[in-house]
N, CA and C atoms as an extended XYZ file, in Angstrom:
330
Properties=species:S:1:pos:R:3:atomname:S:1:resname:S:1:resid:I:1 pbc="F F F"
N         0.844       -1.188        0.000 N   MET     1
C         0.000        0.000        0.000 CA  MET     1
C         0.888        1.250        0.000 C   MET     1
N         0.436        2.248       -0.730 N   GLN     2
C         1.198        3.489       -0.808 CA  GLN     2
C         1.033        4.286        0.482 C   GLN     2
N         2.031        5.119        0.771 N   ASP     3
C         1.877        5.967        1.930 CA  ASP     3
C         0.952        7.137        1.592 C   ASP     3
N         0.499        7.843        2.624 N   MET     4
C        -0.504        8.908        2.456 CA  MET     4
C        -0.024       10.034        1.556 C   MET     4
N         1.238       10.430        1.678 N   SER     5
C         1.711       11.563        0.883 CA  SER     5
C         1.725       11.235       -0.608 C   SER     5
N         2.077       10.006       -0.978 N   SER     6
C         2.056        9.663       -2.399 CA  SER     6
C         0.619        9.538       -2.913 C   SER     6
N        -0.303        9.094       -2.060 N   GLN     7
C        -1.707        9.045       -2.469 CA  GLN     7
C        -2.274       10.450       -2.640 C   GLN     7
N        -1.934       11.348       -1.727 N   PHE     8
C        -2.404       12.718       -1.869 CA  PHE     8
C        -1.724       13.421       -3.044 C   PHE     8
N        -0.505       13.018       -3.383 N   ALA     9
C         0.151       13.560       -4.576 CA  ALA     9
C        -0.612       13.146       -5.832 C   ALA     9
N        -1.128       11.936       -5.835 N   GLU    10
C        -1.962       11.472       -6.955 CA  GLU    10
C        -3.239       12.304       -7.055 C   GLU    10
N        -3.852       12.602       -5.921 N   TYR    11
C        -5.055       13.440       -5.921 CA  TYR    11
C        -4.722       14.834       -6.437 C   TYR    11
N        -3.617       15.408       -5.971 N   ALA    12
C        -3.225       16.748       -6.419 CA  ALA    12
C        -2.974       16.763       -7.921 C   ALA    12
N        -2.372       15.711       -8.437 N   SER    13
C        -2.135       15.610       -9.877 CA  SER    13
C        -3.446       15.544      -10.646 C   SER    13
N        -4.388       14.766      -10.155 N   ARG    14
C        -5.694       14.662      -10.822 CA  ARG    14
C        -6.438       15.993      -10.777 C   ARG    14
N        -6.361       16.668       -9.646 N   ARG    15
C        -7.037       17.963       -9.532 CA  ARG    15
C        -6.399       19.001      -10.446 C   ARG    15
N        -5.081       18.995      -10.513 N   ARG    16
C        -4.379       19.924      -11.402 CA  ARG    16
C        -4.745       19.666      -12.859 C   ARG    16
N        -4.796       18.390      -13.269 N   ARG    17
C        -5.189       18.062      -14.638 CA  ARG    17
C        -6.612       18.505      -14.936 C   ARG    17
N        -7.502       18.355      -13.966 N   PHE    18
C        -8.879       18.788      -14.161 CA  PHE    18
C        -8.941       20.287      -14.403 C   PHE    18
N        -8.275       21.073      -13.561 N   TRP    19
C        -8.341       22.528      -13.719 CA  TRP    19
C        -7.647       22.993      -14.989 C   TRP    19
N        -6.571       22.354      -15.391 N   LEU    20
C        -5.931       22.705      -16.666 CA  LEU    20
C        -6.847       22.391      -17.841 C   LEU    20
N        -7.589       21.305      -17.735 N   THR    21
C        -8.551       20.968      -18.778 CA  THR    21
C        -9.660       22.011      -18.836 C   THR    21
N       -10.133       22.445      -17.688 N   VAL    22
C       -11.166       23.479      -17.662 CA  VAL    22
C       -10.640       24.773      -18.282 C   VAL    22
N        -9.427       25.153      -17.941 N   LEU    23
C        -8.851       26.387      -18.490 CA  LEU    23
C        -8.549       26.274      -19.985 C   LEU    23
N        -8.330       25.067      -20.474 N   ALA    24
C        -8.071       24.877      -21.906 CA  ALA    24
C        -9.291       25.213      -22.746 C   ALA    24
N       -10.455       25.266      -22.119 N   PHE    25
C       -11.660       25.609      -22.860 CA  PHE    25
C       -11.634       27.045      -23.363 C   PHE    25
N       -10.973       27.945      -22.655 N   LEU    26
C       -10.998       29.364      -23.014 CA  LEU    26
C       -10.463       29.651      -24.416 C   LEU    26
N        -9.274       29.164      -24.811 N   PRO    27
C        -8.823       29.457      -26.176 CA  PRO    27
C        -9.663       28.754      -27.240 C   PRO    27
N       -10.181       27.571      -26.920 N   ILE    28
C       -11.020       26.868      -27.889 CA  ILE    28
C       -12.322       27.629      -28.087 C   ILE    28
N       -12.915       28.098      -27.001 N   ALA    29
C       -14.152       28.870      -27.106 CA  ALA    29
C       -13.919       30.193      -27.823 C   ALA    29
N       -12.774       30.827      -27.588 N   ALA    30
C       -12.463       32.073      -28.290 CA  ALA    30
C       -12.355       31.833      -29.793 C   ALA    30
N       -11.710       30.749      -30.186 N   ALA    31
C       -11.613       30.420      -31.615 CA  ALA    31
C       -12.983       30.136      -32.202 C   ALA    31
N       -13.830       29.459      -31.450 N   ALA    32
C       -15.188       29.177      -31.939 CA  ALA    32
C       -15.982       30.468      -32.096 C   ALA    32
N       -15.828       31.395      -31.156 N   LEU    33
C       -16.525       32.672      -31.278 CA  LEU    33
C       -16.053       33.465      -32.481 C   LEU    33
N       -14.771       33.421      -32.742 N   VAL    34
C       -14.239       34.123      -33.909 CA  VAL    34
C       -14.801       33.515      -35.185 C   VAL    34
N       -14.837       32.197      -35.247 N   LEU    35
C       -15.310       31.537      -36.465 CA  LEU    35
C       -16.818       31.636      -36.649 C   LEU    35
N       -17.560       31.456      -35.582 N   VAL    36
C       -19.010       31.406      -35.703 CA  VAL    36
C       -19.647       32.771      -35.502 C   VAL    36
N       -19.224       33.467      -34.483 N   GLY    37
C       -19.891       34.722      -34.141 CA  GLY    37
C       -19.124       35.966      -34.525 C   GLY    37
N       -18.098       35.839      -35.345 N   GLY    38
C       -17.285       36.989      -35.712 CA  GLY    38
C       -18.046       38.056      -36.453 C   GLY    38
N       -19.000       37.649      -37.262 N   GLY    39
C       -19.867       38.591      -37.964 CA  GLY    39
C       -19.096       39.621      -38.756 C   GLY    39
N       -19.416       40.878      -38.525 N   ALA    40
C       -18.846       41.973      -39.307 CA  ALA    40
C       -17.359       42.174      -39.050 C   ALA    40
N       -16.862       41.677      -37.926 N   TYR    41
C       -15.459       41.900      -37.609 CA  TYR    41
C       -14.530       41.022      -38.454 C   TYR    41
N       -14.905       39.805      -38.703 N   PHE    42
C       -13.982       38.884      -39.377 CA  PHE    42
C       -14.460       38.425      -40.747 C   PHE    42
N       -15.737       38.423      -41.020 N   ARG    43
C       -16.320       38.064      -42.320 CA  ARG    43
C       -15.659       36.832      -42.922 C   ARG    43
N       -15.841       35.712      -42.268 N   ILE    44
C       -15.241       34.480      -42.768 CA  ILE    44
C       -16.201       33.666      -43.616 C   ILE    44
N       -17.446       34.161      -43.759 N   ASP    45
C       -18.460       33.343      -44.408 CA  ASP    45
C       -18.151       33.046      -45.876 C   ASP    45
N       -17.360       33.851      -46.556 N   ARG    46
C       -17.029       33.574      -47.957 CA  ARG    46
C       -15.567       33.166      -48.163 C   ARG    46
N       -14.896       32.840      -47.115 N   LYS    47
C       -13.500       32.409      -47.216 CA  LYS    47
C       -13.434       30.921      -47.500 C   LYS    47
N       -12.483       30.472      -48.335 N   PRO    48
C       -12.416       29.043      -48.664 CA  PRO    48
C       -11.983       28.167      -47.483 C   PRO    48
N       -11.295       28.717      -46.505 N   TRP    49
C       -10.807       27.929      -45.387 CA  TRP    49
C       -11.788       27.879      -44.227 C   TRP    49
N       -12.931       28.562      -44.343 N   ALA    50
C       -13.856       28.671      -43.216 CA  ALA    50
C       -14.430       27.313      -42.814 C   ALA    50
N       -14.774       26.481      -43.774 N   GLY    51
C       -15.333       25.173      -43.451 CA  GLY    51
C       -14.331       24.289      -42.740 C   GLY    51
N       -13.098       24.299      -43.219 N   PHE    52
C       -12.046       23.511      -42.588 CA  PHE    52
C       -11.775       24.008      -41.172 C   PHE    52
N       -11.697       25.328      -41.012 N   ALA    53
C       -11.427       25.896      -39.689 CA  ALA    53
C       -12.557       25.573      -38.715 C   ALA    53
N       -13.797       25.650      -39.191 N   ALA    54
C       -14.928       25.320      -38.322 CA  ALA    54
C       -14.896       23.842      -37.930 C   ALA    54
N       -14.482       22.978      -38.856 N   THR    55
C       -14.372       21.547      -38.549 CA  THR    55
C       -13.293       21.302      -37.503 C   THR    55
N       -12.169       21.974      -37.638 N   VAL    56
C       -11.072       21.815      -36.674 CA  VAL    56
C       -11.506       22.298      -35.289 C   VAL    56
N       -12.131       23.458      -35.222 N   VAL    57
C       -12.554       23.994      -33.929 CA  VAL    57
C       -13.660       23.133      -33.330 C   VAL    57
N       -14.591       22.669      -34.154 N   GLY    58
C       -15.641       21.779      -33.658 CA  GLY    58
C       -15.066       20.484      -33.123 C   GLY    58
N       -14.077       19.935      -33.824 N   SER    59
C       -13.417       18.719      -33.346 CA  SER    59
C       -12.676       18.979      -32.040 C   SER    59
N       -12.053       20.134      -31.937 N   ALA    60
C       -11.354       20.493      -30.696 CA  ALA    60
C       -12.345       20.624      -29.540 C   ALA    60
N       -13.520       21.182      -29.807 N   LEU    61
C       -14.529       21.286      -28.751 CA  LEU    61
C       -15.006       19.912      -28.294 C   LEU    61
N       -15.214       19.002      -29.234 N   ILE    62
C       -15.633       17.649      -28.872 CA  ILE    62
C       -14.531       16.939      -28.097 C   ILE    62
N       -13.284       17.082      -28.557 N   ALA    63
C       -12.158       16.463      -27.842 CA  ALA    63
C       -12.026       17.052      -26.441 C   ALA    63
N       -12.222       18.363      -26.311 N   TRP    64
C       -12.151       18.989      -24.996 CA  TRP    64
C       -13.247       18.446      -24.087 C   TRP    64
N       -14.453       18.290      -24.620 N   LEU    65
C       -15.557       17.786      -23.818 CA  LEU    65
C       -15.265       16.374      -23.295 C   LEU    65
N       -14.725       15.525      -24.150 N   VAL    66
C       -14.369       14.165      -23.730 CA  VAL    66
C       -13.265       14.216      -22.678 C   VAL    66
N       -12.240       15.031      -22.919 N   LYS    67
C       -11.125       15.158      -21.971 CA  LYS    67
C       -11.609       15.691      -20.622 C   LYS    67
N       -12.512       16.672      -20.640 N   ALA    68
C       -13.035       17.229      -19.392 CA  ALA    68
C       -13.851       16.187      -18.637 C   ALA    68
N       -14.637       15.401      -19.356 N   ALA    69
C       -15.429       14.353      -18.703 CA  ALA    69
C       -14.528       13.295      -18.075 C   ALA    69
N       -13.480       12.907      -18.782 N   VAL    70
C       -12.543       11.913      -18.244 CA  VAL    70
C       -11.802       12.480      -17.029 C   VAL    70
N       -11.354       13.726      -17.125 N   ALA    71
C       -10.639       14.353      -16.003 CA  ALA    71
C       -11.551       14.465      -14.781 C   ALA    71
N       -12.818       14.839      -14.996 N   TRP    72
C       -13.744       14.945      -13.870 CA  TRP    72
C       -14.016       13.572      -13.262 C   TRP    72
N       -14.196       12.559      -14.104 N   HIS    73
C       -14.446       11.212      -13.587 CA  HIS    73
C       -13.256       10.708      -12.764 C   HIS    73
N       -12.036       10.940      -13.274 N   ARG    74
C       -10.845       10.501      -12.531 CA  ARG    74
C       -10.732       11.227      -11.202 C   ARG    74
N       -11.057       12.519      -11.182 N   LEU    75
C       -10.973       13.285       -9.942 CA  LEU    75
C       -12.070       12.866       -8.966 C   LEU    75
N       -13.285       12.744       -9.444 N   SER    76
C       -14.401       12.453       -8.542 CA  SER    76
C       -14.407       11.008       -8.045 C   SER    76
N       -13.737       10.117       -8.747 N   SER    77
C       -13.729        8.718       -8.307 CA  SER    77
C       -12.511        8.372       -7.444 C   SER    77
N       -11.656        9.342       -7.167 N   TRP    78
C       -10.469        9.070       -6.351 CA  TRP    78
C       -10.902        8.788       -4.910 C   TRP    78
N       -10.525        7.627       -4.351 N   PRO    79
C       -10.949        7.293       -2.988 CA  PRO    79
C       -10.026        7.928       -1.936 C   PRO    79
N       -10.642        8.334       -0.866 N   CYS    80
C        -9.883        8.884        0.263 CA  CYS    80
C        -9.039        7.768        0.877 C   CYS    80
N        -7.778        8.035        1.203 N   PRO    81
C        -6.940        7.006        1.806 CA  PRO    81
C        -7.393        6.591        3.217 C   PRO    81
N        -8.120        7.445        3.914 N   GLN    82
C        -8.548        7.113        5.274 CA  GLN    82
C        -9.884        6.375        5.315 C   GLN    82
N       -10.901        6.902        4.632 N   CYS    83
C       -12.244        6.310        4.750 CA  CYS    83
C       -12.646        5.502        3.515 C   CYS    83
N       -11.865        5.582        2.447 N   ASN    84
C       -12.086        4.838        1.210 CA  ASN    84
C       -13.375        5.241        0.481 C   ASN    84
N       -13.955        6.387        0.841 N   LYS    85
C       -15.094        6.937        0.104 CA  LYS    85
C       -14.554        7.972       -0.874 C   LYS    85
N       -15.410        8.434       -1.780 N   SER    86
C       -14.980        9.446       -2.743 CA  SER    86
C       -14.524       10.702       -2.011 C   SER    86
N       -13.319       11.159       -2.310 N   PHE    87
C       -12.740       12.316       -1.636 CA  PHE    87
C       -13.500       13.591       -1.977 C   PHE    87
N       -13.975       13.683       -3.208 N   VAL    88
C       -14.592       14.908       -3.716 CA  VAL    88
C       -16.112       14.892       -3.641 C   VAL    88
N       -16.714       13.753       -3.925 N   MET    89
C       -18.165       13.688       -4.085 CA  MET    89
C       -18.882       13.445       -2.755 C   MET    89
N       -19.885       14.253       -2.530 N   ALA    90
C       -20.804       14.074       -1.407 CA  ALA    90
C       -22.161       14.587       -1.884 C   ALA    90
N       -23.206       14.253       -1.190 N   TRP    91
C       -24.522       14.654       -1.667 CA  TRP    91
C       -24.699       16.169       -1.627 C   TRP    91
N       -23.957       16.880       -0.794 N   TRP    92
C       -24.118       18.317       -0.668 CA  TRP    92
C       -23.126       19.117       -1.506 C   TRP    92
N       -22.081       18.484       -1.999 N   SER    93
C       -21.076       19.237       -2.740 CA  SER    93
C       -20.193       18.301       -3.550 C   SER    93
N       -19.737       18.796       -4.682 N   SER    94
C       -18.757       18.049       -5.461 CA  SER    94
C       -17.602       18.954       -5.887 C   SER    94
N       -17.439       20.065       -5.200 N   TRP    95
C       -16.347       20.990       -5.498 CA  TRP    95
C       -15.040       20.391       -4.993 C   TRP    95
N       -13.996       20.318       -5.856 N   PRO    96
C       -12.719       19.747       -5.411 CA  PRO    96
C       -12.033       20.639       -4.369 C   PRO    96
N       -11.810       20.089       -3.196 N   THR    97
C       -11.195       20.842       -2.099 CA  THR    97
C        -9.974       20.094       -1.578 C   THR    97
N        -9.367       20.630       -0.532 N   ASP    98
C        -8.209       20.008        0.109 CA  ASP    98
C        -8.608       19.101        1.262 C   ASP    98
N        -9.899       18.886        1.447 N   GLU    99
C       -10.376       18.119        2.586 CA  GLU    99
C       -11.423       17.108        2.128 C   GLU    99
N       -11.328       15.896        2.650 N   CYS   100
C       -12.305       14.849        2.322 CA  CYS   100
C       -13.692       15.281        2.781 C   CYS   100
N       -14.675       15.054        1.937 N   LYS   101
C       -16.044       15.452        2.266 CA  LYS   101
C       -16.666       14.550        3.332 C   LYS   101
N       -16.060       13.396        3.589 N   HIS   102
C       -16.656       12.434        4.512 CA  HIS   102
C       -15.945       12.370        5.859 C   HIS   102
N       -14.623       12.239        5.850 N   CYS   103
C       -13.908       12.058        7.120 CA  CYS   103
C       -13.072       13.278        7.512 C   CYS   103
N       -12.883       14.226        6.605 N   GLY   104
C       -12.125       15.432        6.937 CA  GLY   104
C       -10.628       15.305        6.761 C   GLY   104
N       -10.150       14.224        6.159 N   ALA   105
C        -8.701       14.088        5.920 CA  ALA   105
C        -8.232       15.211        5.026 C   ALA   105
N        -7.103       15.814        5.372 N   LYS   106
C        -6.603       16.969        4.611 CA  LYS   106
C        -5.451       16.553        3.721 C   LYS   106
N        -5.418       17.169        2.531 N   VAL   107
C        -4.316       16.951        1.607 CA  VAL   107
C        -3.094       17.681        2.134 C   VAL   107
N        -1.965       16.995        2.178 N   ASP   108
C        -0.728       17.653        2.583 CA  ASP   108
C        -0.335       18.635        1.496 C   ASP   108
N         0.109       19.794        1.906 N   ARG   109
C         0.598       20.775        0.930 CA  ARG   109
C         1.928       20.285        0.392 C   ARG   109
N         1.928       19.947       -0.904 N   LEU   110
C         3.146       19.367       -1.507 CA  LEU   110
C         4.017       20.429       -2.110 C   LEU   110
């Protein structure tokens, strides 16, 4: 069995990956807004590359959605080393914190 600090390091890694995935949405959404909602500012509707660019951005949005779902599942299914229940998920909250929602075990600051 792993010691507590290495288990909490795994949790910190999963949480960091989740938040990086969430933040990765910003440039993808900005590109989608430019392509779809640019309107008078960018006028891409008659450009030959517009269809390809929209396909690339749409594919990136779908890939981001899958990646975000996987990152959230990995984070929310991580078991607490003390009580073996989900560290993040509880009926009242699912916000990722530094403390177990069930037993109160705290993540060591790494």
